[in-house]
C-alpha positions in Angstrom: -0.2 0.0 0.0 1.4 3.3 -0.8 1.9 5.7 2.0 -0.9 8.7 1.8 0.3 12.2 1.5 2.4 14.4 -0.3 6.5 12.8 -0.9 7.9 15.9 0.2 6.1 15.3 3.5 5.9 11.9 4.1 3.6 9.9 5.1 0.3 11.5 6.2 -1.9 10.4 9.1 -4.4 13.4 8.7 -4.8 13.0 5.0 -6.6 9.4 5.5 -9.4 11.8 7.6 -9.3 14.7 5.5 -12.6 13.9 4.2 -14.3 13.6 8.1 -15.1 16.7 9.4 -14.5 17.2 12.8 -17.6 16.5 15.6 -19.0 19.1 17.7 -17.7 18.7 21.3 -21.6 16.9 21.8 -20.5 14.2 19.5 -17.0 13.5 21.1 -18.2 13.7 25.3 -21.2 10.8 24.5 -22.8 8.5 26.8 -20.6 5.7 26.1 -17.5 7.2 26.2 -18.3 8.8 29.9 -19.6 5.2 31.0 -16.2 3.8 30.0 -14.1 6.5 31.3 -15.5 6.0 34.7 -15.3 1.9 34.4 -11.4 2.2 33.2 -10.8 5.6 35.4 -12.0 3.2 38.6 -9.8 0.1 37.4 -6.8 2.5 36.7 -7.4 4.3 40.0 -7.2 1.0 41.9 -3.6 0.2 40.3 -2.2 3.4 40.5 -2.9 3.5 44.3 -1.3 0.5 45.0 1.7 1.6 43.2 1.8 4.7 44.9 1.0 3.2 48.4 3.6 0.3 47.9 6.5 1.7 45.9 5.9 5.3 45.2 6.5 4.7 41.3 3.9 5.7 39.0 4.8 4.7 35.6 2.9 7.0 32.4 0.3 4.5 31.0 -1.5 6.6 28.5 -1.0 4.1 25.8 -2.4 1.4 27.9 -5.7 3.9 28.3 -5.8 4.5 24.9 -5.4 1.2 23.4 -8.4 0.0 26.2 -10.7 2.5 25.4 -10.4 1.7 21.9 -11.0 -1.8 22.7 -14.3 -1.5 24.8 -16.1 1.0 23.0 -15.2 -1.2 19.5 -16.5 -4.5 21.1 -19.8 -2.3 22.2 -20.3 -1.0 19.1 -20.0 -4.5 17.5 -22.2 -6.2 20.2 -24.9 -3.2 19.0 -24.3 -4.4 15.0 -24.6 -7.8 15.8 -27.9 -7.0 17.6 -29.2 -4.8 14.9 -29.6 -1.7 17.2 -28.2 1.4 15.6 -25.3 3.5 16.9 -23.5 6.2 15.6 -19.6 5.4 14.6 -16.8 4.8 17.0 -14.9 7.8 16.5 -11.0 8.7 17.4 -12.1 12.0 19.1 -14.5 9.8 21.3 -11.4 7.7 22.2 -9.2 10.1 22.8 -12.0 11.7 25.3 -11.8 8.2 26.7 -8.0 8.1 26.9 -8.1 11.2 28.5 -10.5 10.8 30.7 -8.8 8.1 32.5 -4.9 8.9 31.9 -6.3 12.5 34.4 -8.1 10.1 36.8 -4.6 7.4 37.2 -2.6 10.6 36.9 -4.3 12.4 39.8 -3.4 9.6 42.2 0.4 10.8 42.2 0.0 14.7 41.5 -3.3 14.5 44.2 -0.8 13.6 46.6 -2.5 10.3 47.9 0.7 8.3 48.9 2.4 11.4 49.7 1.8 14.2 51.5 -2.1 13.5 52.3 -0.8 9.9 54.0 1.8 12.6 55.8 -1.1 14.2 57.7 -2.4 11.6 59.5 -1.9 9.1 63.0 -0.7 6.5 61.4 2.9 8.1 59.7 3.0 10.3 63.2 3.2 6.8 64.9 5.5 5.2 62.6 8.6 8.1 62.7 7.7 8.7 66.1 7.5 12.8 65.9 6.1 12.8 69.2 2.8 14.2 68.9 0.4 11.7 67.3 -2.9 14.1 67.8 -2.9 17.6 67.9 -2.4 20.3 65.4 -0.1 18.6 63.4 -2.1 15.6 62.4 -5.0 15.4 60.2 -7.3 12.4 59.0 -8.1 12.4 55.7 -12.0 12.0 55.6 -13.8 11.2 52.5 -15.9 14.3 52.5 -13.1 16.7 53.3 -10.7 15.4 50.9 -13.2 15.2 48.0 -14.3 18.6 48.9 -10.4 20.0 48.9 -9.7 18.1 45.5 -13.1 20.1 44.0 -11.6 23.5 45.1 -7.7 22.9 43.8 -8.0 20.3 40.9 -9.3 23.0 38.2 -7.4 26.6 39.3 -4.1 25.1 37.1 -5.9 24.2 33.8 -6.8 28.0 34.2 -3.4 29.5 34.8 -1.9 27.9 31.6 -4.6 28.5 29.0 -3.3 31.8 28.2 0.2 30.2 27.8 -0.9 27.3 25.2 -0.8 29.0 22.1 2.4 30.3 23.1 4.1 27.1 23.9 2.3 24.9 21.1 1.9 27.3 18.6 4.7 29.5 18.4 7.4 27.3 20.2 6.3 24.2 18.5 7.1 22.3 21.8 6.5 18.3 21.6 5.4 16.9 24.5 6.6 13.6 24.0 3.9 11.2 25.6 1.1 13.2 24.6 2.1 13.4 20.8 2.9 9.5 21.0 -0.1 9.0 22.1 -2.1 10.7 19.5 -0.3 9.3 16.7 -1.3 5.5 18.3 -5.0 6.6 18.3 -4.6 7.7 15.4 -3.2 4.6 13.7 -6.0 2.6 16.0 -8.9 4.0 13.7 -6.9 2.9 10.5 -7.2 -1.1 9.0 -3.8 -2.0 9.6 -3.4 0.0 13.5 -7.0 -1.8 14.1 -5.5 -5.5 13.1 -2.3 -4.2 15.8 -4.7 -3.1 18.5 -6.2 -6.3 18.5 -3.4 -7.9 18.6 -1.9 -5.7 21.6 -4.9 -6.2 24.1 -4.9 -9.6 23.2 -1.5 -9.3 25.1 -2.3 -7.4 27.5 -5.4 -9.7 28.4 -3.2 -12.3 29.0 -0.4 -10.7 30.7 -3.2 -8.9 33.4 -4.9 -12.6 34.0 -1.0 -14.4 34.0 0.0 -11.9 36.6 -3.2 -11.5 38.9 -3.2 -15.7 39.0 0.3 -15.9 39.9 -0.5 -13.0 42.6 -3.6 -15.5 43.6 -1.1 -18.3 44.1 1.6 -16.5 45.8 -0.8 -15.7 48.4 -1.7 -19.2 49.9 2.2 -19.7 50.6 2.5 -15.9 52.7 1.0 -17.3 55.9 3.3 -15.5 58.2 6.1 -12.5 58.1 8.4 -13.2 55.6 6.8 -16.1 54.4 6.0 -16.7 50.6 7.4 -17.2 47.0 8.2 -13.6 46.7 11.1 -13.8 49.6 12.9 -16.4 48.1 16.5 -16.0 48.9 18.1 -15.4 45.6 21.4 -14.3 46.4 21.9 -16.0 49.6 20.5 -15.5 53.0 23.3 -13.3 54.0 22.3 -10.7 51.0 18.0 -11.6 52.1 18.4 -9.8 55.2 20.0 -7.1 53.7 16.6 -7.1 50.9 18.6 -8.4 48.0 16.4 -11.0 47.0 14.3 -11.5 43.0 11.0 -10.6 44.2 9.7 -10.7 40.4 6.8 -8.9 41.3 4.5 -8.3 38.1 4.3 -4.4 39.4 7.7 -3.9 39.6 8.8 -5.8 36.7 6.4 -4.2 34.8 7.3 -0.8 35.7 10.9 -1.3 35.0 9.8 -2.2 31.5 8.1 1.1 31.3 10.6 3.3 33.3 13.8 4.1 31.6 17.2 2.1 32.0 19.3 5.0 33.6 16.3 5.5 36.4 16.1 1.5 37.2 19.7 1.6 36.8 20.3 4.7 39.6 17.9 2.8 41.5 20.0 -0.5 41.7 23.4 1.8 42.6 21.4 3.3 45.1 20.3 0.5 46.8 24.1 -1.4 46.7 25.2 1.7 47.8 23.1 1.9 50.9 21.8 -0.9 51.7 25.0 -2.6 51.0 27.7 -0.2 52.6 26.4 2.7 54.5 23.3 1.2 56.5 25.7 -1.2 58.1 28.2 1.2 59.0 25.7 3.1 60.4 24.6 0.6 62.4 27.8 0.3 64.1 27.4 3.8 65.3 23.9 3.1 67.4 24.6 4.2 70.7 26.8 7.0 69.7 25.4 8.6 66.9 22.0 7.8 67.9 20.0 6.8 71.1 20.1 2.7 71.1 16.7 2.6 73.4 14.2 4.6 70.0 11.1 2.8 68.9 11.9 1.0 65.3 11.4 3.2 62.6 12.0 6.8 64.8 13.1 9.2 62.7 15.7 10.5 65.1 17.5 7.1 65.1 19.2 5.2 62.1 15.9 6.0 59.9 16.4 9.7 60.4 19.9 9.4 58.5 18.0 7.4 55.6 15.3 9.2 55.1 17.1 12.9 55.5 20.0 11.6 53.6 18.1 10.3 50.7 15.7 13.5 51.0 19.1 15.8 50.5 20.2 13.7 47.5 16.6 14.1 45.7 16.8 17.8 46.5 20.3 18.7 45.3 19.5 16.2 42.1 16.1 18.3 41.4 18.0 22.0 41.9 20.7 20.9 39.5 17.9 19.3 36.6 15.5 22.4 37.4 19.2 24.5 36.6 19.8 22.7 33.3 16.1 22.6 32.1 16.1 26.4 32.5 19.3 26.4 29.7 17.6 23.9 27.8 14.4 25.8 27.8 16.5 29.3 26.8 17.8 27.6 24.2 14.8 25.9 22.9 12.9 29.4 23.4 15.8 31.2 21.2 16.1 28.5 18.5 11.6 28.7 18.2 11.9 32.6 17.8 13.8 31.9 14.5 11.4 29.7 13.5 8.1 31.2 14.7 7.3 34.2 12.1 7.7 31.5 9.1 5.7 28.9 10.8 2.7 31.5 11.4 3.0 32.3 7.9 1.8 29.0 6.6 -1.2 28.3 8.9 -3.6 30.3 6.5 -3.5 27.7 3.7 -3.4 23.9 4.5 -2.8 23.0 1.1 0.4 24.9 0.5 4.2 24.2 2.0 5.8 27.3 2.2 9.4 26.4 2.5 8.6 22.8 3.8 8.3 24.5 7.7 4.8 22.8 8.4 3.4 19.3 7.0 0.1 19.1 6.1 -0.7 17.3 9.1 0.8 20.3 11.5 -1.1 22.9 9.5 -4.3 21.2 9.6 -3.7 20.0 13.4 -2.9 24.1 14.1 -6.1 25.2 12.4 -8.6 23.1 14.6 -6.3 24.3 17.7 -6.7 28.2 16.6 -10.4 27.5 15.7 -11.1 26.6 19.3 -9.7 28.8 22.5 -11.0 29.6 25.7 -10.2 33.7 25.4 -7.1 34.7 28.0 -9.2 37.4 29.9 -11.9 34.6 30.7 -9.4 31.8 31.9 -7.7 34.4 34.1 -10.4 35.8 35.5 -11.7 31.7 36.1 -8.3 31.3 38.0 -8.5 34.7 39.6 -11.7 33.4 40.7 -11.4 29.9 41.8 -8.3 31.1 43.9 -10.2 33.5 45.6 -12.6 30.5 46.6 -9.6 28.4 47.3 -8.5 31.0 49.7 -11.8 31.4 51.6 -12.7 27.6 51.7 -9.6 26.0 52.5 -8.8 27.3 56.1 -12.1 25.9 57.2 -11.3 22.5 56.1 -7.9 23.0 57.4 -7.7 24.9 60.5 -3.4 25.1 60.5 -3.5 27.5 57.3 -4.9 30.9 57.1 -6.2 32.8 54.4 -3.0 34.6 53.2 -0.9 31.2 53.3 -3.5 30.4 50.2 -3.4 33.5 48.8 0.4 33.9 48.6 0.5 30.1 47.2 -1.8 31.3 44.3 0.2 34.0 43.3 3.6 32.4 42.5 2.2 29.2 41.4 1.2 30.3 37.9 5.1 31.2 37.4 6.3 27.5 38.5 2.8 25.7 36.5 4.7 27.7 33.3 8.3 26.5 34.3 6.9 22.9 34.6 5.0 22.9 31.3 7.6 24.7 29.3 10.3 21.9 30.6 7.6 18.8 29.6 7.3 20.3 26.7 11.1 20.4 25.8 12.1 17.1 27.6 9.1 15.2 29.2 10.3 16.2 32.2 7.8 17.1 35.4 9.5 18.7 38.4 6.4 19.2 40.4 7.7 16.9 43.2 10.7 19.0 43.5 8.8 22.2 43.4 6.6 20.2 46.2 9.1 19.7 48.5 10.4 23.5 48.3 7.2 24.7 49.4 7.1 22.2 51.9 10.3 23.7 53.5 9.0 27.5 52.9 6.3 27.2 54.3 6.6 24.9 57.4 9.0 27.3 58.4 6.7 30.3 58.0 3.6 28.4 59.7 5.8 26.9 62.8 5.2 23.6 64.2 3.7 24.8 67.1 0.8 26.3 64.9 0.6 22.9 63.2 2.9 23.6 60.1 3.3 20.0 59.4 -0.5 20.2 58.2 -0.1 23.2 57.0 2.7 22.9 55.0 1.5 19.9 53.4 -2.3 21.3 52.4 -0.1 24.4 50.5 2.2 21.5 48.9 -1.1 20.1 47.5 -2.5 23.4 46.3 0.6 24.2 44.4 1.8 20.7 43.3 -2.0 20.4 42.0 -1.5 23.6 39.8 2.0 23.1 38.4 0.8 19.2 37.7 -3.0 20.0 36.2 -0.7 22.6 34.1 1.7 20.3 32.4 -0.7 17.8 32.2 -3.5 19.8 30.2 -0.9 20.3 27.3 -1.7 16.9 26.7 -4.8 15.7 28.7 -7.6 17.9 29.4 -8.9 17.2 32.6 -12.4 16.6 33.5 -13.3 16.3 37.4 -13.8 12.0 37.4 -10.8 11.9 39.4 -12.1 14.3 42.3 -14.6 12.0 42.8 -13.1 8.2 41.5 -9.4 9.1 43.6 -10.8 10.1 46.9 -13.5 7.1 47.3 -10.5 4.9 45.9 -8.1 6.0 48.5 -10.4 5.6 51.5 -10.9 2.1 50.6 -7.0 1.6 50.6 -6.3 3.8 53.6 -8.8 1.8 55.4 -7.9 -1.4 54.4 -4.4 -1.8 53.4 -2.6 -2.0 56.9 1.0 -0.8 55.3 -0.3 2.3 54.0 2.2 5.0 54.7 4.5 3.0 56.1 7.0 2.4 53.6 9.2 5.3 53.6 12.0 3.7 51.7 12.3 0.8 49.4 14.3 -2.5 50.1 16.6 -3.3 47.2 14.2 -5.9 45.7 12.2 -3.8 44.3 15.5 -1.9 42.1 16.2 -5.5 41.4 12.9 -6.4 39.9 12.6 -3.0 37.7 16.3 -3.8 36.6 14.7 -7.5 35.6 11.9 -5.9 33.6 14.8 -3.3 32.1 16.8 -6.7 30.8 13.7 -8.4 29.4 13.1 -5.2 27.5 16.4 -5.1 26.4 16.8 -8.4 25.4 13.7 -8.4 23.5 14.6 -5.0 21.5 18.1 -6.5 20.9 15.9 -9.5 18.7 12.9 -7.9 17.6 13.0 -3.9 18.0 10.1 -3.1 16.4 7.8 -5.6 18.4 9.5 -4.6 21.4 8.5 -0.9 20.6 4.7 -1.9 19.8 3.8 -4.8 22.4 6.6 -4.3 25.4 4.9 -1.7 26.9 1.5 -3.1 26.4 3.0 -6.3 28.3 4.4 -3.9 31.1 1.0 -3.0 31.2 -0.7 -5.9 32.2 1.8 -7.0 34.5 1.1 -3.9 36.9 -2.6 -4.0 36.2 -2.9 -7.9 37.0 -1.1 -7.2 40.2 -2.7 -4.2 41.0 -6.3 -6.0 40.5 -5.5 -8.7 43.4 -4.4 -5.4 45.6 -8.0 -4.7 46.9 -8.9 -8.4 47.7 -5.6 -8.4 49.2 -6.2 -6.1 51.7 -9.9 -6.9 52.5 -8.4 -10.6 53.0 -5.9 -8.8 55.4 -8.5 -6.4 56.9 -10.6 -9.3 58.1 -8.3 -11.6 59.4 -8.3 -13.7 56.7 -4.9 -15.5 56.9 -3.0 -17.7 53.6 -3.3 -21.5 54.7 0.6 -22.4 53.9 3.7 -20.5 55.1 7.1 -21.3 53.1 9.8 -20.1 54.7 13.5 -20.2 54.2 16.0 -20.4 57.1 19.7 -21.4 57.2 20.4 -24.8 57.6 21.7 -24.3 61.3 18.2 -22.6 62.2 16.6 -25.6 60.5 18.7 -28.1 62.6 17.5 -26.3 65.9 13.9 -26.1 64.6 13.7 -29.8 64.0 15.2 -30.6 67.4 12.5 -28.6 69.0 9.8 -30.1 66.8 10.9 -33.5 67.8 10.9 -32.2 71.8 7.4 -31.1 71.3 6.3 -34.2 69.7 7.8 -36.4 72.7 5.4 -34.9 74.9 
C-alpha cells in the first residue's frame, strides 16, 4: 500500500481523515465514552493507588488507556451491530475523550498526593516515625468528605493558569510534549485498518499478561501465611543478602514498571540500593549508641531512619535543583531556536495545502487550524483563575485550620510561574519537576507557619495546592482534566487507607524493588535486541498487563488482611543451622 500524502512530507495521517468533518464536542463527549471513562478510570485508579502505596513509583499508562478505550467502545459497537441496533460510528475523538479522562483520573493518584502529603498528615505516619505528637494540630485524618471537597477546590485552578500560555508553547515555540504526541499518533493509527489489527493483538497480549499476573498473585498469596513467608521471599543471592533486602521478588508490578521506566532510572535505583543497603546502613548501624540512641522505637526518625530518610531527601533535592538549572538552560536555548522559526511558521497557518519552504507538514497545518479555531479567551481564563483562587483562599482554611487565608493566597500568587516553568520543561524534555517544587514549598511554608501552629499539616496542605496547579498545568498540555478523578480517587483512597495496613509505612524501598525493575529492563533490552519493532509495539502493553494484574489483586488482598483471613500455608527459607534447631525443638514437642 502506498503511503498517503505528499512525497515531500512523508506519510500523512490527517489526509486519511481529510474528508471527515470535526464533530462538535457533544458528539465527542458521548454517554458511552463517559461510561467507559468511569469504568476504566476506577480500575486504573485502583492500580495506581496500589503503586503509590507500595512503591511510590508511578509509570505513564497513556498508551494503555487509549488502547483499552478503543477496545471497550469497539466491542460495544460490534455488539450493537450484531443485535441490529442503530449506533453512531466510533470516532477517534471519542477515543481521545476516554483516554484523557482515564489518564486524568490515574495521574491524579500521584499529583494529588494520595501516596505522599495526604498520608503524611495522618496519625499512622506520626506513630510510625515517632514525631512525639500523634494528635493535635500537626495531625489530620484524611476523611472522605474533606478530601473530596479539597480536591474539587484545587484541581481545576491549574487548567486556567496555563490556558493563556498554551498558544505560545504549542504554536509559537512548537513544543513536542512527547508522551501526549505519541499517544495521539497511536490513537490515530487505531482508526486505520492496519492499526486496528495491531490494536487487537495488543489487547489480546495485555489481557493475557494481566490474567497471568493476577493468578500468579493469587497463587503466591496461599503460601504467605506468616512474616517473611511466601514465594516472593526467595533468598536468590543467599540468606546474608536476603537479610539486607537483596533478593528476587519477581513482582509483576515492579517488573512491569521496570519495562516502562528508562534504563537510567532503574540502574540508578539499583546502584543506590547497593551503596545504601550494602555499605552505608551497615556502617551506620555500628554507630548505634554513639551517633543515635540505642533504645528508640523502630522506625523513629531520631534513629538510623533519620539518616536514611533525610540523607535521601538531601540527594533528591540536590539533584532536583541541578536538573532545574539544566532544564532552564535548555529551555532558553529552545525558546531562542523557536523564535527564529516562529515568523515563518505563522505564515503557513492560513493555507492547509501550501508547503511554504517545508516549514510545516500538512498534518501540522491541519491540526494547528483546529487548535486555533477552538480556544478559551485569555481574559476569561485569568478571571476564572482569580475566581477559583479566591474561592479556595476562603474555603481551604475552613477545611484545614492550620492554614490561614494569606498562606493560600500567597501560594496562588506564585503558582502560575512554577506552572509555566514545569509545563515548558515537560514540553521540551518530558521532565516533570512538580515533586521538587513541592518539597521546596513544604520547607518554606513549614518554617513560615511554625510547628506550634500546625506547620506539619499546614505546609502539606499548601504543598497540595501548589502541586495541583503545577501538575495539572503540565498535564493539561496533552490531556484535558475532567473532574472524574475528584470523585473516583478519594473513594478509592478511602478504601485503601482503611483496609491497606501498610499504607504510608514504607518510607523507603528495599533493594528487591530495584532488582525487579532491572529484571524488567533486562527483558525489554533482550527483546529489543531480537525484535526492535515488536518490543516497541508490544513491550509497554505487556508491562501494563503485568502492572494491572498485580494491582487488581491488591484490593481483595487488603480486604482479606483487614478481616483476618490468613493464607493456609507458610513457606519460609532459613539457614541449615536454624533448621536443625527447629527440627530438634519439634521433635521434643512431639515426644511430649
